[in-house]
Structure formats: C-alpha cells, structure tokens
MIDORO-52126 format. One record per residue (C-alpha): residue in three letters; residue number from 1; x, y, z. Coordinates in nm, 3 decimals. Each point is the difference from the previous one (the first is absolute). Last residue first. Layout:
// residues N
residu/num/X/Y/Z
ala/NUM/X/Y/Z
...
// end
This chain:
// residues 563
residu/num/X/Y/Z
unk/563/1.997/-0.653/-0.629
unk/562/0.229/-0.277/0.130
unk/561/0.317/0.183/-0.112
unk/560/-0.105/0.328/0.159
unk/559/-0.095/-0.177/0.322
unk/558/0.337/-0.177/0.016
unk/557/0.189/0.330/-0.028
unk/556/-0.217/0.162/0.268
unk/555/0.055/-0.299/0.229
unk/554/0.376/0.022/-0.060
unk/553/0.006/0.372/0.082
unk/552/-0.213/-0.053/0.312
unk/551/0.233/-0.278/0.119
unk/550/0.303/0.223/-0.031
unk/549/0.227/0.151/-0.265
unk/548/0.157/0.325/0.125
unk/547/-0.173/0.293/-0.168
unk/546/0.187/0.280/-0.182
unk/545/0.032/-0.189/-0.327
unk/544/-0.368/-0.090/0.004
unk/543/-0.092/0.370/-0.008
unk/542/0.226/0.059/-0.299
unk/541/-0.150/-0.302/-0.177
unk/540/-0.356/0.105/0.078
unk/539/0.063/0.354/-0.129
unk/538/0.155/-0.139/-0.319
unk/537/-0.303/-0.224/-0.055
unk/536/-0.234/0.296/0.060
unk/535/0.169/0.193/-0.284
unk/534/-0.001/-0.299/-0.235
unk/533/-0.366/-0.072/0.078
unk/532/-0.090/0.365/-0.055
unk/531/0.169/0.010/-0.342
unk/530/-0.145/-0.332/-0.117
unk/529/-0.355/0.104/0.091
unk/528/0.005/0.361/-0.118
unk/527/-0.061/-0.066/-0.372
unk/526/-0.373/0.065/0.009
unk/525/-0.094/0.181/0.324
unk/524/0.022/-0.168/0.338
unk/523/-0.234/0.027/0.301
unk/522/-0.311/0.006/-0.221
unk/521/-0.290/0.195/0.159
unk/520/-0.131/0.109/-0.344
unk/519/0.220/-0.117/-0.289
unk/518/-0.133/-0.338/-0.116
unk/517/-0.345/0.127/-0.100
unk/516/-0.156/-0.252/-0.240
unk/515/-0.069/0.171/-0.334
unk/514/0.204/-0.240/-0.217
unk/513/-0.176/-0.298/0.158
unk/512/-0.347/0.143/-0.064
unk/511/-0.198/0.047/0.326
unk/510/-0.304/-0.228/-0.011
unk/509/-0.356/0.137/-0.013
unk/508/0.006/0.253/-0.283
unk/507/-0.353/0.142/-0.022
unk/506/0.035/0.283/0.252
unk/505/-0.317/0.212/0.017
unk/504/0.049/0.080/0.367
unk/503/-0.346/-0.101/0.119
unk/502/-0.101/-0.242/-0.276
unk/501/0.318/-0.202/-0.059
unk/500/0.193/0.069/0.321
unk/499/-0.311/-0.043/0.213
unk/498/-0.078/-0.326/-0.183
unk/497/0.354/-0.127/0.058
unk/496/-0.012/0.115/0.364
unk/495/-0.315/-0.203/0.063
unk/494/0.127/-0.300/-0.196
unk/493/0.315/-0.025/0.214
unk/492/-0.166/0.074/0.335
unk/491/-0.291/-0.236/-0.069
unk/490/0.236/-0.275/-0.120
unk/489/0.223/0.016/0.311
unk/488/-0.297/0.017/0.238
unk/487/-0.158/-0.301/-0.173
unk/486/0.330/-0.188/0.022
unk/485/-0.015/0.042/0.377
unk/484/-0.329/-0.190/-0.003
unk/483/0.190/-0.306/-0.127
unk/482/0.064/-0.205/0.311
unk/481/-0.301/0.126/0.197
unk/480/-0.229/-0.085/-0.291
unk/479/0.142/-0.354/-0.014
unk/478/-0.044/-0.039/0.376
unk/477/-0.351/0.151/-0.022
unk/476/-0.103/-0.278/-0.237
unk/475/0.044/-0.259/0.273
unk/474/0.116/-0.356/-0.070
unk/473/0.026/-0.222/0.306
unk/472/0.274/-0.077/-0.075
unk/471/0.246/0.223/-0.185
unk/470/0.030/-0.091/-0.368
unk/469/-0.127/0.335/-0.130
unk/468/0.213/0.211/0.237
unk/467/0.315/-0.202/-0.075
unk/466/-0.053/0.025/-0.374
unk/465/-0.047/0.376/0.032
unk/464/0.326/0.043/0.192
unk/463/0.180/-0.230/-0.245
unk/462/-0.117/0.214/-0.294
unk/461/0.147/0.316/0.155
unk/460/0.311/-0.193/0.094
unk/459/0.045/-0.099/-0.365
unk/458/-0.067/0.354/-0.126
unk/457/0.244/0.154/0.249
unk/456/0.260/-0.264/-0.089
unk/455/-0.023/0.091/-0.369
unk/454/0.020/0.376/0.061
unk/453/0.289/-0.031/0.246
unk/452/0.184/-0.240/-0.232
unk/451/-0.017/0.262/-0.276
unk/450/0.143/0.256/0.246
unk/449/0.284/-0.238/0.100
unk/448/0.078/-0.161/-0.336
unk/447/0.032/0.325/-0.200
unk/446/0.270/0.067/0.121
unk/445/0.232/-0.250/0.169
unk/444/0.143/0.249/0.249
unk/443/-0.161/0.334/0.090
unk/442/0.214/0.305/-0.072
unk/441/0.065/0.249/0.279
unk/440/0.118/0.359/-0.039
unk/439/-0.132/-0.005/-0.360
unk/438/0.214/0.212/-0.235
unk/437/0.210/-0.301/-0.097
unk/436/-0.317/-0.152/-0.146
unk/435/0.039/0.244/-0.288
unk/434/-0.302/0.185/-0.139
unk/433/-0.103/-0.021/-0.367
unk/432/-0.354/0.128/0.049
unk/431/-0.153/-0.335/-0.102
unk/430/0.228/-0.183/0.248
unk/429/-0.115/0.206/0.297
unk/428/-0.361/-0.023/-0.117
unk/427/0.020/-0.382/-0.020
unk/426/0.182/-0.010/0.336
unk/425/-0.277/0.200/0.163
unk/424/-0.270/-0.212/-0.165
unk/423/0.147/-0.324/0.141
unk/422/0.034/0.157/0.346
unk/421/-0.360/0.124/-0.009
unk/420/-0.127/-0.349/-0.085
unk/419/0.192/-0.153/0.293
unk/418/-0.125/0.275/0.233
unk/417/-0.357/-0.087/-0.102
unk/416/0.045/-0.353/0.135
unk/415/0.116/0.139/0.335
unk/414/-0.294/0.241/0.024
unk/413/-0.254/-0.270/-0.088
unk/412/0.154/-0.245/0.250
unk/411/-0.004/0.266/0.274
unk/410/-0.361/0.084/-0.086
unk/409/-0.117/-0.358/0.066
unk/408/-0.131/0.072/0.348
unk/407/-0.089/0.364/-0.062
unk/406/-0.374/-0.051/-0.037
unk/405/0.017/-0.301/0.230
unk/404/0.114/0.234/0.277
unk/403/-0.300/0.223/-0.061
unk/402/-0.217/-0.312/0.006
unk/401/0.132/-0.098/0.342
unk/400/-0.045/0.356/0.129
unk/399/-0.366/0.002/-0.102
unk/398/-0.058/-0.333/0.180
unk/397/0.180/0.113/0.318
unk/396/-0.271/-0.112/0.241
unk/395/-0.234/0.271/-0.131
unk/394/0.195/0.281/0.162
unk/393/0.337/-0.061/0.173
unk/392/0.225/-0.074/-0.299
unk/391/-0.199/0.265/-0.190
unk/390/0.128/0.257/0.249
unk/389/0.353/-0.074/-0.122
unk/388/-0.109/0.108/-0.348
unk/387/-0.099/0.342/0.131
unk/386/0.336/0.035/0.177
unk/385/0.195/-0.126/-0.303
unk/384/-0.174/0.244/-0.235
unk/383/0.051/0.296/0.236
unk/382/0.366/-0.077/0.075
unk/381/0.087/-0.059/-0.366
unk/380/-0.169/0.330/-0.090
unk/379/0.195/0.178/0.276
unk/378/0.324/-0.139/-0.146
unk/377/-0.088/0.127/-0.348
unk/376/-0.087/0.341/0.146
unk/375/0.334/0.007/0.192
unk/374/0.239/-0.077/-0.287
unk/373/0.321/0.060/0.206
unk/372/0.302/0.153/-0.175
unk/371/0.109/0.223/0.289
unk/370/-0.119/0.304/-0.198
unk/369/-0.345/-0.159/0.007
unk/368/-0.145/-0.198/-0.292
unk/367/-0.334/0.058/-0.175
unk/366/-0.071/-0.250/-0.276
unk/365/-0.302/-0.137/0.185
unk/364/-0.182/0.329/-0.054
unk/363/0.046/-0.041/-0.376
unk/362/-0.277/-0.263/-0.009
unk/361/0.122/-0.330/-0.155
unk/360/0.121/-0.101/-0.348
unk/359/0.168/0.333/-0.081
unk/358/0.347/-0.156/0.016
unk/357/0.086/0.195/0.317
unk/356/-0.321/-0.130/0.158
unk/355/0.083/-0.360/-0.094
unk/354/0.351/0.038/0.143
unk/353/-0.134/0.138/0.328
unk/352/-0.250/-0.286/0.019
unk/351/0.286/-0.248/-0.049
unk/350/0.211/0.172/0.261
unk/349/-0.284/0.000/0.255
unk/348/-0.089/-0.368/-0.054
unk/347/0.360/-0.121/0.023
unk/346/0.094/0.201/0.310
unk/345/-0.317/-0.072/0.196
unk/344/0.023/-0.372/-0.077
unk/343/0.372/-0.005/0.081
unk/342/-0.062/0.133/0.352
unk/341/-0.280/-0.252/0.048
unk/340/0.238/-0.279/-0.110
unk/339/0.270/0.123/0.240
unk/338/-0.247/0.019/0.288
unk/337/-0.117/-0.353/-0.086
unk/336/0.356/-0.132/-0.007
unk/335/0.084/0.183/0.324
unk/334/-0.301/-0.171/0.164
unk/333/0.103/-0.338/-0.134
unk/332/0.344/0.056/0.150
unk/331/-0.159/0.062/0.341
unk/330/-0.221/-0.308/-0.036
unk/329/0.300/-0.211/-0.102
unk/328/0.185/0.115/0.314
unk/327/-0.300/-0.066/0.225
unk/326/-0.060/-0.347/-0.146
unk/325/0.371/-0.082/0.029
unk/324/-0.029/-0.044/0.376
unk/323/-0.012/-0.379/-0.038
unk/322/0.331/-0.038/-0.185
unk/321/0.041/-0.379/0.004
unk/320/0.018/-0.082/-0.372
unk/319/-0.369/-0.084/0.009
unk/318/-0.065/0.353/0.128
unk/317/0.211/0.165/-0.271
unk/316/-0.166/-0.208/-0.273
unk/315/-0.351/0.080/0.125
unk/314/0.075/0.373/0.030
unk/313/0.129/0.021/-0.357
unk/312/-0.292/-0.201/-0.135
unk/311/-0.238/0.246/0.173
unk/310/-0.236/-0.193/0.229
unk/309/0.074/0.205/0.313
unk/308/-0.018/0.310/-0.223
unk/307/-0.362/-0.072/-0.088
unk/306/-0.087/0.207/-0.309
unk/305/-0.334/-0.189/0.020
unk/304/-0.020/-0.164/-0.342
unk/303/0.371/0.019/-0.079
unk/302/0.130/-0.138/0.329
unk/301/-0.287/-0.249/0.029
unk/300/0.098/-0.167/-0.329
unk/299/0.360/-0.095/0.079
unk/298/-0.086/-0.066/0.365
unk/297/-0.214/-0.300/-0.096
unk/296/0.308/-0.215/-0.090
unk/295/-0.096/-0.207/-0.305
unk/294/0.278/0.148/-0.217
unk/293/0.261/-0.111/0.254
unk/292/0.210/0.276/0.155
unk/291/0.383/0.010/0.007
unk/290/0.097/-0.080/-0.360
unk/289/-0.285/0.197/-0.156
unk/288/0.067/0.303/0.223
unk/287/0.369/-0.005/-0.094
unk/286/-0.070/-0.038/-0.373
unk/285/-0.255/0.284/0.011
unk/284/0.256/0.223/0.174
unk/283/0.278/-0.103/-0.241
unk/282/-0.207/0.086/-0.309
unk/281/-0.154/0.316/0.141
unk/280/0.242/0.205/0.206
unk/279/0.335/-0.124/-0.124
unk/278/-0.057/-0.080/-0.368
unk/277/-0.250/0.277/-0.077
unk/276/0.173/0.265/0.209
unk/275/0.344/-0.077/-0.137
unk/274/-0.133/0.030/-0.356
unk/273/-0.167/0.329/0.095
unk/272/0.347/0.137/0.076
unk/271/0.048/0.046/-0.376
unk/270/-0.276/0.261/-0.008
unk/269/0.153/0.184/0.296
unk/268/0.339/0.020/-0.167
unk/267/-0.153/0.103/-0.334
unk/266/-0.201/0.276/0.178
unk/265/0.291/0.142/0.201
unk/264/0.233/0.066/-0.294
unk/263/-0.218/0.181/-0.258
unk/262/-0.214/0.119/0.291
unk/261/0.272/0.232/0.134
unk/260/-0.204/0.093/0.312
unk/259/-0.345/-0.155/0.019
unk/258/-0.339/0.171/-0.016
unk/257/-0.127/-0.115/-0.340
unk/256/0.159/-0.341/0.056
unk/255/-0.254/-0.061/0.280
unk/254/-0.261/-0.108/-0.259
unk/253/0.252/-0.238/-0.160
unk/252/0.089/-0.147/0.339
unk/251/-0.372/-0.058/0.067
unk/250/-0.005/-0.267/-0.274
unk/249/0.053/-0.275/0.259
unk/248/-0.326/0.105/0.166
unk/247/-0.181/-0.333/0.009
unk/246/0.224/-0.308/0.021
unk/245/-0.185/-0.153/0.296
unk/244/-0.347/0.069/-0.141
unk/243/0.099/-0.133/-0.341
unk/242/0.139/-0.317/0.164
unk/241/-0.316/-0.051/0.204
unk/240/-0.221/0.025/-0.309
unk/239/0.240/-0.220/-0.199
unk/238/-0.073/-0.281/0.247
unk/237/-0.336/-0.057/-0.171
unk/236/0.171/-0.124/-0.315
unk/235/0.181/-0.274/0.195
unk/234/-0.332/-0.109/0.150
unk/233/-0.151/-0.048/-0.346
unk/232/0.321/-0.148/-0.143
unk/231/-0.002/-0.302/0.232
unk/230/-0.154/-0.016/0.347
unk/229/0.319/-0.045/0.205
unk/228/0.363/0.012/-0.116
unk/227/0.273/-0.049/0.261
unk/226/-0.193/-0.251/0.212
unk/225/0.029/-0.294/-0.239
unk/224/0.189/-0.219/0.248
unk/223/0.282/0.251/0.054
unk/222/0.029/0.381/0.007
unk/221/-0.119/0.039/0.361
unk/220/0.244/-0.276/0.109
unk/219/0.306/0.191/-0.123
unk/218/0.138/0.068/0.349
unk/217/-0.279/0.008/0.259
unk/216/0.216/0.161/0.270
unk/215/0.084/-0.146/0.339
unk/214/-0.029/0.256/0.282
unk/213/0.197/-0.120/0.303
unk/212/0.327/0.134/-0.134
unk/211/-0.037/0.237/-0.296
unk/210/0.191/-0.111/-0.312
unk/209/-0.258/-0.251/-0.117
unk/208/0.021/0.105/-0.368
unk/207/-0.345/0.160/0.023
unk/206/0.102/0.202/0.307
unk/205/0.315/0.129/-0.175
unk/204/-0.210/0.086/-0.308
unk/203/-0.264/0.184/0.204
unk/202/0.249/0.195/0.211
unk/201/0.200/0.114/-0.305
unk/200/-0.314/0.092/-0.198
unk/199/-0.162/0.176/0.298
unk/198/0.312/0.204/0.083
unk/197/0.020/0.117/-0.364
unk/196/-0.374/0.083/-0.010
unk/195/0.020/0.196/0.327
unk/194/0.306/0.196/-0.117
unk/193/-0.177/0.098/-0.323
unk/192/-0.315/0.107/0.186
unk/191/0.198/0.224/0.237
unk/190/0.195/0.148/-0.293
unk/189/-0.325/0.072/-0.186
unk/188/-0.138/0.209/0.286
unk/187/0.335/0.177/0.036
unk/186/0.029/0.095/-0.369
unk/185/-0.372/0.070/-0.030
unk/184/0.027/0.260/0.277
unk/183/0.300/0.162/-0.170
unk/182/-0.159/0.011/-0.345
unk/181/-0.330/0.136/0.132
unk/180/0.186/0.262/0.204
unk/179/0.202/0.088/-0.311
unk/178/-0.328/0.067/-0.181
unk/177/-0.068/0.287/0.239
unk/176/-0.235/0.088/0.286
unk/175/-0.353/-0.080/-0.118
unk/174/0.065/-0.375/-0.039
unk/173/0.090/-0.027/0.368
unk/172/-0.335/0.159/0.086
unk/171/-0.184/-0.273/-0.193
unk/170/0.189/-0.274/0.184
unk/169/-0.070/0.174/0.333
unk/168/-0.377/0.021/-0.072
unk/167/-0.048/-0.346/-0.157
unk/166/0.129/-0.202/0.294
unk/165/-0.193/0.137/0.300
unk/164/-0.313/0.025/-0.214
unk/163/0.028/-0.365/-0.103
unk/162/0.052/-0.098/0.364
unk/161/-0.325/0.172/0.092
unk/160/-0.181/-0.160/-0.296
unk/159/0.107/-0.346/0.118
unk/158/-0.137/0.049/0.354
unk/157/0.232/-0.010/0.304
unk/156/-0.079/-0.275/0.255
unk/155/0.232/-0.251/-0.170
unk/154/0.317/0.198/0.083
unk/153/0.307/-0.216/-0.078
unk/152/-0.151/-0.224/-0.269
unk/151/-0.231/0.290/-0.081
unk/150/0.305/0.169/-0.153
unk/149/0.028/-0.265/-0.273
unk/148/-0.375/0.009/-0.070
unk/147/0.010/0.380/-0.032
unk/146/0.302/-0.016/-0.229
unk/145/-0.176/-0.247/-0.232
unk/144/-0.305/0.226/-0.021
unk/143/0.218/0.303/-0.067
unk/142/0.187/-0.190/-0.274
unk/141/-0.324/-0.094/-0.171
unk/140/-0.129/0.357/0.040
unk/139/0.315/0.131/-0.177
unk/138/-0.028/-0.243/-0.293
unk/137/-0.297/0.187/-0.148
unk/136/0.218/0.305/-0.067
unk/135/0.276/-0.219/-0.147
unk/134/-0.213/-0.186/-0.254
unk/133/-0.218/0.299/-0.085
unk/132/0.308/0.209/-0.081
unk/131/0.143/-0.283/-0.211
unk/130/-0.319/-0.026/-0.205
unk/129/-0.011/0.380/-0.030
unk/128/0.354/0.014/-0.138
unk/127/-0.021/-0.314/-0.213
unk/126/-0.320/0.114/-0.171
unk/125/0.119/0.357/-0.063
unk/124/0.332/-0.123/-0.138
unk/123/-0.180/-0.249/-0.226
unk/122/-0.240/0.268/-0.127
unk/121/0.290/0.240/-0.064
unk/120/0.140/-0.252/-0.251
unk/119/0.313/-0.215/-0.042
unk/118/0.338/0.164/0.079
unk/117/-0.101/0.324/0.173
unk/116/-0.329/-0.091/0.162
unk/115/0.122/-0.344/0.112
unk/114/0.334/0.142/0.113
unk/113/-0.175/0.260/0.216
unk/112/-0.213/-0.272/0.164
unk/111/0.307/-0.228/0.015
unk/110/0.195/0.248/0.216
unk/109/-0.231/0.273/0.133
unk/108/0.273/0.125/0.235
unk/107/0.243/0.061/-0.287
unk/106/0.352/-0.138/-0.050
unk/105/0.019/-0.020/-0.384
unk/104/0.324/-0.182/-0.092
unk/103/0.027/-0.207/0.319
unk/102/-0.377/-0.047/-0.001
unk/101/-0.006/-0.137/-0.357
unk/100/0.260/-0.273/0.057
unk/99/-0.139/-0.068/0.346
unk/98/-0.344/-0.083/-0.138
unk/97/0.136/-0.290/-0.206
unk/96/0.211/-0.121/0.295
unk/95/-0.294/0.035/0.240
unk/94/-0.240/-0.191/-0.224
unk/93/0.253/-0.278/-0.068
unk/92/0.054/-0.036/0.375
unk/91/-0.377/-0.017/0.049
unk/90/-0.038/-0.288/-0.248
unk/89/0.293/-0.194/0.145
unk/88/-0.144/0.052/0.349
unk/87/-0.346/-0.105/-0.121
unk/86/0.149/-0.324/-0.134
unk/85/0.216/-0.057/0.311
unk/84/-0.288/0.081/0.236
unk/83/-0.218/-0.255/-0.179
unk/82/0.275/-0.264/-0.004
unk/81/0.055/0.038/0.376
unk/80/-0.374/-0.015/0.065
unk/79/-0.036/-0.310/-0.219
unk/78/0.286/-0.175/0.180
unk/77/-0.120/0.099/0.347
unk/76/-0.354/-0.136/-0.048
unk/75/-0.294/0.139/-0.198
unk/74/-0.235/0.172/0.243
unk/73/0.187/-0.023/0.329
unk/72/0.321/0.114/-0.171
unk/71/-0.173/0.301/-0.162
unk/70/-0.166/0.079/0.333
unk/69/0.341/0.020/0.168
unk/68/0.086/0.307/-0.206
unk/67/-0.293/0.192/0.149
unk/66/0.146/0.107/0.336
unk/65/0.358/0.132/-0.020
unk/64/0.038/-0.009/-0.380
unk/63/-0.320/0.185/-0.091
unk/62/-0.011/0.184/0.334
unk/61/0.274/0.230/-0.117
unk/60/0.308/0.025/-0.218
unk/59/-0.054/0.330/-0.183
unk/58/0.333/0.169/0.067
unk/57/0.219/-0.305/0.036
unk/56/0.262/-0.011/-0.273
unk/55/-0.120/0.277/-0.233
unk/54/-0.087/0.241/0.281
unk/53/0.338/-0.087/0.155
unk/52/0.184/0.093/-0.321
unk/51/-0.200/0.320/-0.048
unk/50/0.085/0.120/0.350
unk/49/0.366/-0.108/-0.029
unk/48/0.037/0.190/-0.330
unk/47/-0.126/0.322/0.155
unk/46/-0.351/0.141/-0.016
unk/45/-0.002/0.380/-0.020
unk/44/-0.094/0.082/-0.358
unk/43/-0.273/0.242/0.098
unk/42/-0.349/0.014/-0.151
unk/41/-0.055/0.293/-0.234
unk/40/-0.164/0.337/0.047
unk/39/-0.173/0.156/-0.302
unk/38/-0.338/-0.152/0.087
unk/37/0.020/0.216/0.307
unk/36/-0.002/-0.006/0.378
unk/35/0.165/0.313/0.141
unk/34/-0.306/0.096/0.202
unk/33/0.034/-0.303/0.226
unk/32/-0.237/-0.225/0.194
unk/31/-0.099/-0.186/-0.314
unk/30/-0.377/-0.003/0.033
unk/29/-0.071/0.304/0.221
unk/28/0.304/0.216/-0.079
unk/27/-0.022/-0.090/-0.370
unk/26/-0.370/0.084/-0.003
unk/25/0.071/0.336/0.165
unk/24/0.270/0.078/-0.257
unk/23/-0.237/-0.088/-0.283
unk/22/-0.261/0.235/0.148
unk/21/0.258/0.279/0.032
unk/20/0.118/-0.057/-0.357
unk/19/-0.357/0.016/-0.126
unk/18/-0.070/0.315/0.200
unk/17/0.314/0.163/-0.140
unk/16/-0.099/-0.099/-0.353
unk/15/-0.353/0.130/0.050
unk/14/0.139/0.329/0.132
unk/13/0.230/0.022/-0.301
unk/12/-0.294/-0.073/-0.233
unk/11/-0.188/0.291/0.160
unk/10/0.291/0.245/-0.020
unk/9/-0.008/0.028/-0.379
unk/8/-0.366/0.109/0.001
unk/7/0.076/0.266/0.266
unk/6/0.286/0.176/-0.178
unk/5/-0.216/0.172/-0.257
unk/4/-0.226/0.138/0.274
unk/3/0.295/0.183/0.158
unk/2/0.091/0.157/-0.332
unk/1/-0.360/0.106/-0.045
// end
C-alpha cells in the first residue's frame, strides 16, 4: 500500500522531467544551446566608439551611393538639397527626442517599449511589429543590391548564388556575440566615412577647377533656372529618396540596450548624428549637384539598375581624372551593403526579442543564450528574409515590390510616433514631479523638437500623397503604393486594441500619466542625477590633470562645446 501511495506523486514528476527534456531538445535544435532562457539578458558589450560609428555611418548604404542622384535628376540640385535639408532637420529632431528617453531607459526595444510604457500597449505593439517588418523585408533588398554589385566583377554568377554567399556569413557573425556586430559595424562604417570624405574633397576641388586638365562646371548647374525643376510636385517626390537615404538613424537607440555606460555613450552617439547629417548627406548632395548636371542620364541609371559605373560618386571621380575609381567605389558599395545587411539582422532580431519579452510576440523569440544572443529571433529574420528574397525571383518581383511598398512609408510613421511618445514622456515626467536633472541627457528647445516632428511628419505625409496624385500619367496603384503602409499600421493598432478590449478585458486604453512606469530600466533613480554628475566631473578633472594637452584634447573640448 505504501508503495502504491507513492506512484500517483511520481507521475507528475515523470511528466515534468519529460517536459524539461523536450524543452532541452527544442533549445538544442532551434537555439543550438541548452542554456538558452527567457531569464538571460543581452550583453552590454558595445563600447562608445562602436555606438559613435553606428550613429555616424552605420546605415549609410545604397540610398546615398546610388539613389541620391535620382533626386537631383527629378527636381534639380536646389530642390534635392532643400529636400535633404528638411528631412535632415526632421530626422535630427527625431534622434534628439529619442535620445533623451534612450539615455535614461537603454532597452533594446527602444521606441516600441517607450510606446507601450508612456502611451499605450497598442502603440508599442504597432511600432514594434511595424519596425520588425521594415527591417526583415529590407534584407532581400540589400541582398539584391549586393548581387548586382558583385556581378560587376563576376557576371557569370547568378544573383541568388551571391545572395547565399553573403547572407550565411553575416548571419553567423550575428550568432557569436554582440561585440562582433559592434566591431564589424565600426570598420564597415569607417570605410564608408572615409570614402564620403574623400569624395567631397575631390568633388569640390574638381568643381572649382583645381585639377589640371579637368575643368569643373563651377556653379553652372545651379544657374539659368536649373536649380529647381518641376515645381512643388517634383520637390515632394524627392522626399522618397531622402527617407530611403536617412533610414536607420534610430538604430542607435535600439543598440543602446547593449552598450556600456549608456548614460554617457548614448548622448555622445545621438549628438554625432548632427555630423552625419551635415557631412554625409547635405555636403554629398551639394557636391553631386555641383559636379553633375540634372539632365545627365547617369543620375537615373545608377538608381534604376544599381549600376556602379553610373554611381554619382564614380562619375565624379572619373571626370576628375581617376579612371580606376569604379573598382574602389564598387568595393566600398559592397561594404555598405554588408553593413546594411548586418544592421537589418541586428535591428529585426532585437525588436522581436523585445516584443517577446513584453508578451506581444511568442515567448520562443524571447530566448537568449548565455552569450546574450537571441538565436530564435535571428533565425526568424533569416527565414522571413530568405522567403521574401525568393519573391524577387518569382513572378518578376511583383510580390516583392508590393511588400516593399507595405513598409515604404513605415519609417515616416515610426518617426512621427516618436515625437508623440516624447511629448507624453515629458508630460508623465512632469506630472510625477520628477526633476530634469535626473535625466542623463535633456533635449534642447522642448517641446519644439518633438512637436516639430509631428507637424513635419504630417506635412510630408500629405506631400507624398499629393505627389502620387499629380504624377503623370495618373495611376491609382501609385497612390495605393504610397499609403498601403498606413493600412498595416492601422490594422496592427486596431487589432491589438480589440484584443486588449475583448481578449484581455482591459478597458483603459491610454496609460494614465501618474501610472507611467519611470522606474524600470532607469539608469538613475530620483535624486541621483546631480550627485553622479558631480562625481563623474571630478573624475574627468583628475584624468585631465594627468594628460598633456594635445590635438585630441582640443578636439574633445571643441566637440563638447559644439554639442
């Protein structure tokens, strides 16, 4: 009898052991490690230099190297320059507003987490999945561009073969450690930065007639009514190219969740965005506009065919007398595409991880190895991107084109939402009686920047539609393609709202200001700001006292004053 009494209690234990064994097997198969768990966290292993270079040149890709010339061909150099300036101002305001929150709450989900916490869970859910779609569907675009670039050297190799050669090593790099991502992005970005600087100097010297035997055009491309072509309609269309070029500037906030000393590194990286906008976008567009006439056919063929020989950078180098530049530009283009693919995997996996940890995605994607790698989320990005890449081959790419249209305006929707989140964060911060001294970084001119983001987002949103309607010949599919991304945004938002209302029984949609969580993940507690700043100030002074003033010291001093 005594033996029989034990048997019923042993059955659940056997079931529990079997369940654990099955879970362990799944982890070995899917994650490649038994120690994967939802309890593990990602590692804070990215140094200040990694985050800084990601901010300056991390997501510079084919948008500026190939497509920027299309904006000039469409509306003239003056309109293109103005368009990039307006979008640059808009993006800088987005990054500054986001940086204030990311420095205080450095989490991988960034604005998705902030949306759920400061506004409503429905907004966080919408932004998270919208952003995941955007980056997951960007991988096939980058693979296609990389294949075309490599076919310049090896035309007999098929595009899908090159795509396979690229995606496998990039994916394997992501599986090692986040520091590998940071280090690879550092060197990829450095190559792109050096190329842009050399291009700007070479282009301006050529334009001013400083290269013997190669007279430059001077200001002729801006004269005789050539600066602004096609009026407001064409100007509005250039926003598409500017959005594409500026895409990914918010990646610094996502990477903040895995950076060392985020309260110091994040503000530095956020401020460096100003340098990126002025140097790599405004000056590059100005240089291209000065050196290449808006009627030059190479400006359009570069974007349409990803033709490196027609890239604005290649054209300027060749006209300046550097004939072999095509191979150098092609090599840099390849590093840019590899860097963009690397960032796509990182951004999509971290956002899916954040959604899973928030209960807004299957728990499986919340598994992280002891090395801090979210393997299931990475595998999901690989699967989705691989299937999507096949659509570029099947059916003449029609499905792929519409998938891209689905996320085409998502960047604008995400950026506009960040402005709203920033306004709500400050309202909650003020309502709970918090001091701004406890924020590691405080955005200037509040509330002008986030309010300006919302207003500019609405205006650009309207301009995009106006451009699609006025385009000749008129085609309804162009209007649908412009705004189909809004449908995804609305479906996600309303879908989660209905699930929250009828599935979870939650009737309160917006988070009350006094109930906004300002404690979880905060780097500083109330009252710590002034104390920590004073302590770090003394450390900086003592360190400065032991260093002999040199050019690096003076550059550091100047940078602090500029920012």
